[in-house]
C-alpha positions, 0 to 999 in steps of 0.5 A, a space after each residue: 915187545 922185544 922182551 919175548 922176541 929176544 927169548 925166541 931169537 936167543 934160543 931160550 926154550 919154552 921149558 927153560 922159561 917155564 922152569 925159571 918162571 914157575 910159580 911159588 905161592 908163599 905163606 904170608 901168615 908171619 907178615 911183619 908190621 909195615 914200616 910205614 903207617 898211612 897216618 897223618 896223626 889225626 890231621 885232616 887239614 893241610 896247607 902249603 903256604 907261599 908256594 909257587 903253584 904250577 897247576 898244570 892246567 896250562 903252562 904257568 906258575 902262580 907265585 906266592 900262593 897258598 893251597 889248602 886241603 881237607 883230607 885228600 881234596 883241595 878246598 882253596 887255592 889263591 894268593 897267600 894274602 887272600 887265603 885264610 888258613 883254617 885253625 888247626 891246619 898242618 902248615 907246610 912252609 913252601 916259600 920259594 918251592 914249587 907245587 905240582 900234581 904228583 906223578 904217575 907211571 903208567 907201565 910198571 911191573 910189580 914184584 910178588 910171590 909169582 917171581 920167586 922161582 927166579 931165585 936160586 934153589 937155596 934162596 927159594 927155600 929161605 923165601 918160603 913162608 916169608 912175606 914179600 917186603 912190599 913196603 920196601 918195593 913200593 916206597 921208592 915210587 913215593 920217594 920219587 913223587 910217583 903216587 899212582 902206577 899201572 901194573 901190566 903183569 898183575 897177579 893175585 898178590 897185587 890184588 891183596 896188596 892194593 886192598 892193604 894200601 886202600 885200607 891204610 895197612 901198607 903205604 904205596 901208590 894207587 895201583 891200577 892192575 892189568 891182567 896179562 893174557 897171551 898164547 899157550 906155550 909162549 911168552 911169560 908163563 902162568 901166573 904172570 900171564 893167563 893163556 888163551 888159544 881159542 875165543 872161548 878160553 879168552 872169554 873165560 879168562 877175561 870173565 875171571 879177571 873181571 870177577 877177581 877185580 883186575 882193572 884192565 886186560 893186557 894183550 901180549 905178543 903171541 895172541 892169535 886173531 880169534 882170542 884177541 877179538 874175544 878179549 876185546 869184545 868181552 873186556 868191553 862188555 865188562 867196561 874194561 880197557 884193553 891195553 898192551 902190545 900189538 900181537 905179531 900175527 895182527 897189525 897196527 891197523 887191526 888193533 886200532 880198529 878193534 878198539 885197543 885203548 893203549 899201546 905200551 911201547 913205541 917199540 911195538 910200532 917199530 917191530 911192525 915197521 920192519 926197518 922202514 924209517 921213512 918220514 912218511 911212514 912215521 907220519 902215517 902211524 902217528 895219524 892213524 893212532 890219533 884218528 883212533 884215539 889210542 894212548 901211547 906210552 913211548 917207554 923210551 927209557 926201556 929201550 935205552 936200558 936195553 941198549 945199556 945192557 948190551 953195552 955195559 950190564 955191569 955199569 947198569 948194575 952199578 947205577 947209583 940208585 940201585 942201592 935201593 934195588 938190592 933185594 935178592 928177588 930184584 937182583 935175580 929178575 934183572 940178572 935173568 932177563 939180562 943174561 938170557 934175553 939181551 946179552 946173547 943178542 948178536 951184533 945184528 939184533 943190537 944194531 936193529 934195536 938201536 936203529 929202531 930207537 933212533 930212527 923210529 921210536 924217538 921221531 914217532 914220539 915227537 911227531 905223534 905228540 906234535 900232531 895232538 896224540 895222547 902220551 902217557 909216561 910209562 917206564 917198564 919199572 922193574 926191568 933192568 936199569 929201571 928202579 921204581 920211581 927213578 925210572 920215571 925221571 929217566 923217561 921225562 928226560 927222554 921225552 925232553 930229549 926228543 923235543 917236548 918241553 918240560 911242561 909237555 913231558 910232565 903233563 904226560 905224567 900228571 894230568 894225562 893219566 887221569 884223562 886216560 882213566 876217565 878221571 880228569 874231573 877229579 884229579 891231575 891239576 891243582 884246582 879246588 875240588 880236585 884230589 890232593 896228591 901233590 909234589 913239592 919241589 925245590 926247583 922249577 920243573 918248567 925250566 929244567 925237567 930234572 927239577 921234578 926229581 928234586 923233591 922236598 916232600 909228597 902229599 899222599 892221600 892227605 899224609 905229608 911225607 917230607 924230605 927227612 922222612 923220605 931220606 930216612 926211609 930210603 936209608 932203611 930200605 938199603 939197610 934192609 937189603 943188607 947193602 952197605 956203601 962200602 960193599 957197593 961198586 966204587 961208582 955207587 959209593 961215590 954217587 949213591 943218591 938219597 932223594 932230595 
């Protein structure tokens, strides 16, 4: 998308990018014990009593229902008067509150050791030998009801992190990991991206990614046709989906015919439309994407954030939720991207980005959905202005703003991600036999999508994380980054939120 195009247009040299994005493997031998332990004190049965259940199979609310889970599976759903709660179950009084499936963000960027070189030299030296605070980086997802994410620039440390999460050594969302691949000397340097200029190099890269345990391959902007074709064929041979950008040397039609499963931004379509905003062209793109069954993550919040960086980067940095995004590495990533890729944009490029957003990205999202297209909520979390977890709620608002109902927007973050993964039979709705990652809300999200952020608690892999624990942990995260309310901009002092 415009991330790397911005680098070209603003004159960032390859050497400058390589210097800034060089790789520093840090030792994790002195890793502290995680703040959070994935434990439910031996409780294997959990019951939500007297909830208003929004099962997300169709648009409806079931009043005064009880939902019983055994470990991480739903074993009973029914009227409270008819469901007998098993002895010994952990009971959660959900009277007057709304129970929905937990949320998924299908486009995020997870910070790991691969990003350390964006710290100043002194900070790099200080970081050497220290473990990354992955618990602190991941918990804001959970605090916002996000229990599954898809990382689109995954590196080896995330493979290890995923194993720790699965084994209960760290608390975090389920990680779907895609290895990014691009042309040599272009885009993001290794190890954030692997490089391939030939078909043989592409095949070897995909084989290696599959052997290492990555789930998918993400294609990036500068790939040539031959390596792209090899990525598609080799990935499909391994049963791996190909997702991501539309290489600038190819076309929308080409990647659809090739079998790319997901397009990561509506901005990718806009880039290939070259400023043509005719309604018939928007209809055309929607129709051909639907014909080929491609999934689309609009990432409207991403483009909105880019425009905010253009207009008021200091305001972006002062957003209330940034109290939870103050680690030096997090701040370094934002500052580098903003200062080197977006703030230098001349007025003509800024106007083009805004025009693309208003005249193609937004209407295409609505038309694609209305015609039956498959939408996923993705946010580019980790990009400037998109704090993990909080960004998802911004994207829900963007989807409603273009004309989706709250139910339709929430569906793209609950049921649709599991259909995309081929797991609709095991998760994504509140039904007997389904996975029980659930979100308890204080207000009705079908009436106002903002209610999806009014969180009373999250059930994650059988572990209940209530409002009080969420608030306490988020305060600890802010404190661990050595940020006090008094040191924040006045805007944050007044409005810094703790998830409800």
